[in-house]
ZANUKOL-467371 format. One record per residue: chain; residue in three letters; x, y, z of N, C-alpha, C in turn; residue number from 0. Coordinates in steps of 0.001 Angstrom, whole numbers, always signed. Example, Ala and Ser with C-alpha at 12.3 -4.5 7.8 and 13.67 -1.06 7.14 Angstrom:
<nodes>
(node 'A'; 'ALA'; (+13190; -5690; +7800); (+12300; -4500; +7800); (+13200; -3300; +7800); 0)
(node 'A'; 'SER'; (+12850; -2250; +7080); (+13670; -1060; +7140); (+12900; +30; +7870); 1)
</nodes>
This chain:
<nodes>
(node 'A'; 'UNK'; (+586; -1312; +114); (-139; +154; +76); (+712; +1244; +37); 0)
(node 'A'; 'UNK'; (+1826; +1270; +671); (+3025; +2727; +810); (+3151; +2818; -530); 1)
(node 'A'; 'UNK'; (+4017; +1481; -1255); (+4499; +1697; -2239); (+3657; +2289; -3298); 2)
(node 'A'; 'UNK'; (+2477; +2018; -3358); (+1417; +2627; -4378); (+794; +3937; -4473); 3)
(node 'A'; 'UNK'; (+876; +4266; -2716); (+641; +5827; -2814); (+2015; +6652; -2896); 4)
(node 'A'; 'UNK'; (+3093; +6340; -2460); (+4225; +7044; -2857); (+4480; +7196; -4568); 5)
(node 'A'; 'UNK'; (+4042; +5721; -5201); (+4336; +5785; -6857); (+3172; +6800; -7191); 6)
(node 'A'; 'UNK'; (+2156; +6722; -6885); (+764; +8080; -7005); (+1240; +9242; -6679); 7)
(node 'A'; 'UNK'; (+1779; +9512; -5989); (+2392; +10849; -5322); (+3482; +11649; -6377); 8)
(node 'A'; 'UNK'; (+4490; +10652; -6577); (+5266; +10778; -7316); (+4922; +11089; -9046); 9)
(node 'A'; 'UNK'; (+3816; +10411; -9513); (+3594; +10691; -10755); (+2585; +11835; -10710); 10)
(node 'A'; 'UNK'; (+2064; +11828; -9883); (+1273; +13000; -9773); (+1787; +14778; -9674); 11)
(node 'A'; 'UNK'; (+3023; +14244; -8933); (+4052; +15840; -8874); (+4534; +16093; -9977); 12)
(node 'A'; 'UNK'; (+5148; +14994; -10860); (+5703; +14811; -11851); (+4890; +15279; -13384); 13)
(node 'A'; 'UNK'; (+3572; +14953; -13033); (+2327; +15341; -13795); (+2201; +17048; -13728); 14)
(node 'A'; 'UNK'; (+1933; +17267; -12516); (+2070; +18691; -12022); (+2816; +19725; -12373); 15)
(node 'A'; 'UNK'; (+4143; +19039; -12732); (+5216; +20162; -12914); (+5456; +20094; -14552); 16)
(node 'A'; 'UNK'; (+5034; +18756; -15277); (+5102; +18904; -16501); (+3764; +19999; -17286); 17)
(node 'A'; 'UNK'; (+2911; +19932; -16488); (+1865; +20722; -16663); (+2024; +22150; -16479); 18)
(node 'A'; 'UNK'; (+2586; +22891; -15390); (+3187; +23716; -15057); (+4021; +24411; -15882); 19)
(node 'A'; 'UNK'; (+5068; +23894; -16610); (+6194; +24126; -17474); (+5531; +24067; -18984); 20)
(node 'A'; 'UNK'; (+4370; +23692; -18884); (+3772; +23472; -20371); (+4327; +22694; -21397); 21)
(node 'A'; 'UNK'; (+5245; +21874; -20411); (+5781; +20907; -21334); (+4517; +19477; -22087); 22)
(node 'A'; 'UNK'; (+3718; +19393; -21023); (+2757; +18436; -21381); (+1215; +19209; -21154); 23)
(node 'A'; 'UNK'; (+741; +19445; -22211); (-698; +19684; -22419); (-1637; +19186; -21531); 24)
(node 'A'; 'UNK'; (-2728; +19812; -21185); (-4024; +19189; -20462); (-4467; +17862; -21015); 25)
(node 'A'; 'UNK'; (-4613; +18094; -22656); (-5121; +16684; -22979); (-4503; +15498; -23017); 26)
(node 'A'; 'UNK'; (-3209; +15882; -22838); (-2000; +14575; -22842); (-2359; +13818; -21423); 27)
(node 'A'; 'UNK'; (-2236; +14976; -20421); (-2351; +14586; -19034); (-3325; +13900; -19118); 28)
(node 'A'; 'UNK'; (-4436; +14677; -19109); (-5930; +13712; -19221); (-5474; +12350; -19601); 29)
(node 'A'; 'UNK'; (-5185; +12399; -21003); (-5138; +11047; -21289); (-4053; +9719; -20628); 30)
(node 'A'; 'UNK'; (-2820; +10377; -19939); (-2014; +9610; -19193); (-3012; +9347; -17749); 31)
(node 'A'; 'UNK'; (-3508; +10357; -17105); (-4367; +9796; -16205); (-5280; +8626; -16095); 32)
(node 'A'; 'UNK'; (-6114; +8972; -17194); (-7240; +8003; -17851); (-6569; +6527; -18063); 33)
(node 'A'; 'UNK'; (-5398; +6489; -18857); (-4961; +5450; -18846); (-4327; +4641; -17862); 34)
(node 'A'; 'UNK'; (-4056; +5394; -16930); (-3354; +4541; -15717); (-4491; +4103; -14835); 35)
(node 'A'; 'UNK'; (-5583; +4679; -14661); (-6867; +4336; -13723); (-7420; +3042; -14569); 36)
(node 'A'; 'UNK'; (-7358; +3303; -16115); (-7326; +1883; -16759); (-6817; +814; -16743); 37)
(node 'A'; 'UNK'; (-5613; +1032; -16943); (-4595; -219; -16931); (-4700; -620; -15399); 38)
(node 'A'; 'UNK'; (-4790; +144; -14318); (-5305; -414; -12892); (-6377; -1891; -12804); 39)
(node 'A'; 'UNK'; (-7298; -1578; -13685); (-8582; -2360; -13607); (-8120; -3657; -14463); 40)
(node 'A'; 'UNK'; (-7169; -3790; -15253); (-6864; -4902; -16173); (-6098; -5966; -15328); 41)
(node 'A'; 'UNK'; (-5826; -7145; -16317); (-4782; -8017; -15735); (-3595; -7850; -15850); 42)
(node 'A'; 'UNK'; (-3332; -6547; -16550); (-1629; -6144; -16039); (-1353; -5548; -15302); 43)
(node 'A'; 'UNK'; (-2328; -5010; -14134); (-1814; -4560; -12914); (-1213; -5305; -12185); 44)
(node 'A'; 'UNK'; (-1436; -6537; -11778); (-793; -7245; -10868); (+816; -7452; -11417); 45)
(node 'A'; 'UNK'; (+1336; -7647; -12344); (+2482; -7606; -13099); (+3468; -6326; -12732); 46)
(node 'A'; 'UNK'; (+2523; -5327; -13284); (+2943; -3787; -13208); (+3608; -3752; -11765); 47)
(node 'A'; 'UNK'; (+2561; -3847; -11061); (+2669; -3814; -9386); (+3850; -4663; -8564); 48)
(node 'A'; 'UNK'; (+4073; -5284; -9463); (+5428; -6833; -9006); (+6412; -5884; -9459); 49)
(node 'A'; 'UNK'; (+6569; -5847; -10411); (+7725; -4966; -11085); (+8235; -3400; -10447); 50)
(node 'A'; 'UNK'; (+7344; -2743; -10199); (+7366; -1656; -9457); (+8142; -2180; -7949); 51)
(node 'A'; 'UNK'; (+7395; -2857; -7379); (+7841; -3306; -5902); (+9515; -3915; -6111); 52)
(node 'A'; 'UNK'; (+9629; -4594; -7130); (+10955; -5200; -7294); (+11961; -4113; -7917); 53)
(node 'A'; 'UNK'; (+11845; -3054; -8584); (+12369; -2153; -9033); (+13019; -1446; -7512); 54)
(node 'A'; 'UNK'; (+11578; -1123; -6845); (+12048; -169; -5685); (+12685; -761; -4559); 55)
(node 'A'; 'UNK'; (+12854; -2110; -4605); (+13607; -2893; -3914); (+15035; -3116; -3982); 56)
(node 'A'; 'UNK'; (+15117; -3033; -5614); (+16480; -3264; -5809); (+17225; -1755; -5868); 57)
(node 'A'; 'UNK'; (+16469; -827; -5972); (+16987; +678; -5376); (+17531; +931; -4317); 58)
(node 'A'; 'UNK'; (+16625; +368; -3534); (+16699; +575; -1985); (+18166; -403; -1402); 59)
(node 'A'; 'UNK'; (+18253; -1242; -2296); (+19441; -2231; -1637); (+20861; -1914; -2663); 60)
(node 'A'; 'UNK'; (+20731; -541; -3272); (+21866; -411; -3498); (+22744; +644; -2575); 61)
</nodes>
């Protein structure tokens, strides 16, 4: 749960700064957020969460 909240906060912060710097338009941000929500409800969600957890564990062990 903590990893998921951290990743959501991180991606939200990145999207915020991309929108603020006008590097990413509002439409693209909406599409990116929508894609994330739809992806979370598919069968790909579990492997993606496993991969993210593995990457975070690997980085923390460095």
